[in-house]
C-alpha positions as CSV (number, residue, x, y, z in Angstrom):
1,X,0.0,0.0,0.0
2,X,2.9,2.3,0.8
3,X,4.1,2.0,-2.8
4,X,0.6,2.5,-4.3
5,X,-0.3,-1.2,-4.7
6,X,-3.6,-2.6,-3.6
7,X,-3.8,-4.3,-0.2
8,X,-3.4,-8.1,-0.2
9,X,-5.7,-8.5,2.8
10,X,-9.4,-7.8,2.9
11,X,-10.3,-4.1,3.1
12,X,-13.6,-2.5,3.9
13,X,-14.6,1.2,4.1
14,X,-15.4,2.4,7.6
15,X,-17.8,5.3,6.9
16,X,-19.0,5.1,10.5
17,X,-15.6,6.5,11.5
18,X,-15.1,9.0,8.6
19,X,-14.8,9.5,4.9
20,X,-11.7,7.9,3.4
21,X,-11.2,5.6,6.4
22,X,-10.7,1.9,5.8
23,X,-10.2,-1.3,7.9
24,X,-7.6,-3.8,6.9
25,X,-8.6,-7.3,8.1
26,X,-6.8,-10.6,8.8
27,X,-7.4,-13.5,11.2
28,X,-6.1,-16.8,12.4
29,X,-7.9,-19.6,14.2
30,X,-8.4,-17.6,17.5
31,X,-8.2,-13.9,16.8
32,X,-9.2,-11.2,14.3
33,X,-6.6,-8.6,13.6
34,X,-7.6,-5.1,12.4
35,X,-5.9,-1.9,11.3
36,X,-8.0,1.2,10.8
37,X,-6.3,3.8,8.5
38,X,-7.0,6.9,6.6
39,X,-6.4,6.6,2.9
40,X,-3.3,8.2,1.4
41,X,-3.2,12.0,1.7
42,X,-0.3,13.7,0.0
43,X,1.7,10.5,-0.1
44,X,1.0,9.6,3.6
45,X,-1.1,6.8,5.0
46,X,-2.3,7.5,8.5
47,X,-2.8,4.5,10.8
48,X,-5.5,5.4,13.2
49,X,-5.6,2.2,15.3
50,X,-4.5,-1.4,15.3
51,X,-6.1,-4.0,17.5
52,X,-7.0,-7.6,18.0
53,X,-10.4,-8.9,18.8
54,X,-12.0,-12.2,19.6
55,X,-15.5,-11.5,18.4
56,X,-16.8,-10.4,15.0
57,X,-18.0,-7.1,16.5
58,X,-15.7,-4.1,16.8
59,X,-15.8,-2.6,20.2
60,X,-17.1,0.9,20.7
61,X,-13.8,2.0,22.4
62,X,-11.9,1.0,19.2
63,X,-14.2,2.9,17.0
64,X,-14.0,5.9,19.3
65,X,-10.2,5.7,19.4
66,X,-10.1,5.8,15.6
67,X,-12.5,8.7,15.4
68,X,-10.5,10.7,17.9
69,X,-7.2,10.0,16.1
70,X,-8.9,10.9,12.7
71,X,-9.9,14.3,14.2
72,X,-6.3,14.8,15.4
73,X,-4.9,13.9,12.0
74,X,-7.3,16.3,10.2
75,X,-6.4,19.1,12.6
76,X,-2.7,18.4,12.0
77,X,-3.1,18.5,8.2
78,X,-5.0,21.8,8.4
79,X,-2.2,23.3,10.6
80,X,0.5,22.1,8.2
81,X,-1.3,23.5,5.2
82,X,-1.8,26.8,7.0
83,X,1.9,27.0,7.9
84,X,2.9,26.3,4.2
85,X,0.7,29.2,3.0
86,X,1.6,31.7,5.8
87,X,3.9,34.5,4.5
88,X,7.3,34.7,6.1
C-alpha cells in the first residue's frame, strides 16, 4: 500500500468513522486482527488504530479511538497547510 499497490488483505470502508477511512482485516484460528487507517493523503497513509479482537463485533472503544485520532490527523493536516501558506 505504501508503494501504491492494492492491499493483499481484505479491506472495507469504515464510513462510520469517517470518509476515506478503511479497515484492513486478517485473522487466524483464534483472533481477528484489524488496522484502521485513513487513505493516502499527500503520499502519507495515517494509521488510526491497530487492535486484536476475539469476536466479530468491533468494540465501541476501538471505534472511538479511531474517530479521535482521525480528528487529530485532520487538525494536523490543516495546521500544516496553513503553515505552508503563511507569509514569512
